N, C-alpha and C positions, 0 to 999 in steps of 0.2 A: 503495499500499500504504499509506501513509504512518505512524505510528509505532507499529503492531500491534504488530510485531515487540519493539519496545523496551517496550512495555506489557506483552508473554506475560514477558519474562524479568527485566523489576524486579518485579512481583508476583509473577511463577510462582514465585522462588524464595524471596517474604519472603510464602507464604499465610497460611503459621499466625500468622503476626504478625499480620495484617490481621484473623485470623477472633477476634483474643484484645484487639484494639482496643478502647480506651474512648472512641474519640472517634468510630469507627465504629458501636458497640455502646450510645453513650450513651439512657438508658431514656427522661431526659429529651426527648430530640430525638425518640426514636421516638412516645413519646409525643402530642406535638405534633401530629407529621406524619399519626397516625390522627384525632386530632381533628380537623382540617382536611381529611381524605379524609372521613372517615366511609364507610369500609369497609360493607359487606352484606354478608350469607352467600350471596346470590347472584353475587357477582362472581366476576369471573375479572381477575389482578391478573399483570402481566410485571413483573419486575424485573431491570434494565438495570445491568449491570456487575454483579453482587449482592456482588462481593467476598468478604466473611466471612461473609454471609449473614443478614447483622443484619433490614435492610428485607423481606428476604422470608418469614424466619419471625414479626417484626411481623404483616404485613400477615397472613400465615396462618393467624395465631390469629382472623381475621374475617371472613374469605373463603372461599368455597366451593374457589377452587384456586389457586393461584399458579404459574408457571412461571415460573425463574430463569436466566435467561443469564449468561453472562461469556465474555469472550475466552480468559481462560485455564483450561486444565484445573485445575493443581492449587488455583487458587482454588472450584472449583467444587468437589473435592473437600474442601475446606475448611467450604464453604458445605453441605454436605452433611453433614457428619463435627458440624456443631452441630442442625444441624436435628433428625436422630438424639438427641443427644444432649436435646435438649426436647421427644423424641415427637412430632414433625410431622410427619405422612405425607401432607400434600397439599399439597409442592412438587416441581414436575417440575425437573430443571436439566438445561441443552444451552447447547452450545457455540454461540456467535452472535456476531456482529459489528453491533454498531451502526451501522452506515456500510448495511451489506446485507444486511437481517434472509430469515430463509429462514420468512415466516411469512407469513398471507394477512391480508389489507384486514378491518378492521372486528375484530379479532378479542377484545380486551379494555378490558372495563369501567373499568381503573385501570391506568394507567403511570407507574410509582416510578422514579426514578436520585436516588442521593445520594452522592453523591463523586468523580461521576465523568467529569462531562461538560469538567472540564478536560484530558482525556486524550484528546479527540475531535479528530481530527485534520480533519476534514469537519465539524465543528458543525453547518452550517445543513443538509447534507445528515440527518444524523443525529438532531435534531429532526425535519425531514421526516418520515422512518422511523417515529418516533414517535408522530407524530401520526397516519401511514396505518393502523398496529396498533391503534389506538384506535376505540373505537364513539363514532360521535355519539353529546351528550350523556356522554360519559368522564371521569374524569378525571385530569389531567397534574398529573406532580408533582416537581417537582427541587428540593433542597436540594445546592448545591454552594462549593465555595470562593470568593469574591469579593473584588474589592479596593474601593476609594471612586473614586469619578469623577472624571477627573482627569489632564493627559499625566504627573502622576511616579509615582502608585501603579498606575495601569494599564501603566506600564513596569518600573518598579524594584521594585512586589513579584512582579511576573511572571518578573524576572529573581533573585530570590530564591529562587521556585518553581521555576525549571530547574535552579539550582544542585542543588538537595538531589532533586532527581527529576529523571533526562535525560528522560523521558517524557511530564513537563509541554508541554502545549500553551497553556492562556490561560485564567488566570481571568476572569473577567469583571464587568467593573463595571455597578452598576444601569443606568447609561444604556447601554453595551451592548448591556445584555438584553435592555432593550426595546427595542432596534432589532432585536434577531433575534426577538423576539415578535412582534413585528407583522407579520411576513412567512407566521406561521402561522396555519392555521384555528382558534382558541381565541379563548375569552371569560376574560380573565385577573378571576381572583375575589380572588386577594392576592398580595401580596410584601412582602416584607421584606429587612432586610439586617442583619445579627444580628453582635454583635462578642463574640471570643470568643478563646481563650489555646490556643496550643499548649503544651505541657511539654516544658523540655528538658531533659537532652540526648535524650528519650526522640522527640521527632519525627525528631532525627538518625536515633537508632538503626533507627526503624524501614524507611529506606530505606538503611538503610547508608552518611549519609552522609560522604564524605572528610573530613579534616580542615583541605584547603586550602579545601575550599567551604564551611565552618562557618565559614572566620573569614571569605572574601569576602562570606559576607552580614552578618556584622556590621560589614564596612566597610561595604556600602550600607546599612544602616540607620544608623549613624554620620553616616552621608554626605544622609541628608536633609532636605527643608528645616525649618524651626521648625514651620511645620503639619504634615509628614508625620511629625515625631515626637510630636506630641501627638495625633496618630488613630493611630499604633502604636509602642504604648511596649514597652520592652522590657527584660531584662535577662538573667543569665546563664540566669537558672531556666525563662524561659516568651520568647514572641513573640506578638503582638498578630496575630490574624488575624479577618478578616470572612467571613461567608455571607452568600447568596442563596436564598431559598426561596422556590417560587412552585407557587399552586396556580392551576387555569387548567379551563375546561371546556371539550371540542371543542364545536362548532359544527355 
């Protein structure tokens, strides 16, 4: 079963916060995604772990139809609310688990997922499922939390993420991502590591992080090596984070 129940619990009770999240709904990020994918009016798209529906809504403005899936019914309800607020009518919302789709092979022209892979309990299986439902020649897009290559960030930054969110599994470094991608039937068109910041205390508050966990996160940051502190500057108002972006085409 993996961590699916933990994901449902953590995000179900905070679904409205994610619909209103400026991180997930960042228009610059969404515009960059559209420019990379270059969707067309004939495309059928799948948005995996739609959350507040930001990705599905952005794609729906350019494609024929979007199927937006999530493991949390509460999230789907928030995403549907957001689509209605924007008068978007070409999105179908479905409860699905990325590890075991009830979806036929080669159905979609676009498969996209933003800020979700770090929750997948069996990432290799999930990525295979994403590829399975994508048509040959279709576009595969991921944007997710990431960390710098190396033992310290791969271990310590993931400790921080888990302290904030008990459903966290792994934020993959570029090194680990390339290992995962080479096992898939994909041609890689674009990858990039993007430096960002989480605003505090908003980042903590969105997940209801307890005070002792917040304090432990700062203890970890203060204990990083000199190189780690250069890559991960922080203060009372923000924590530095990285994201990995992928665009690929199915072979």
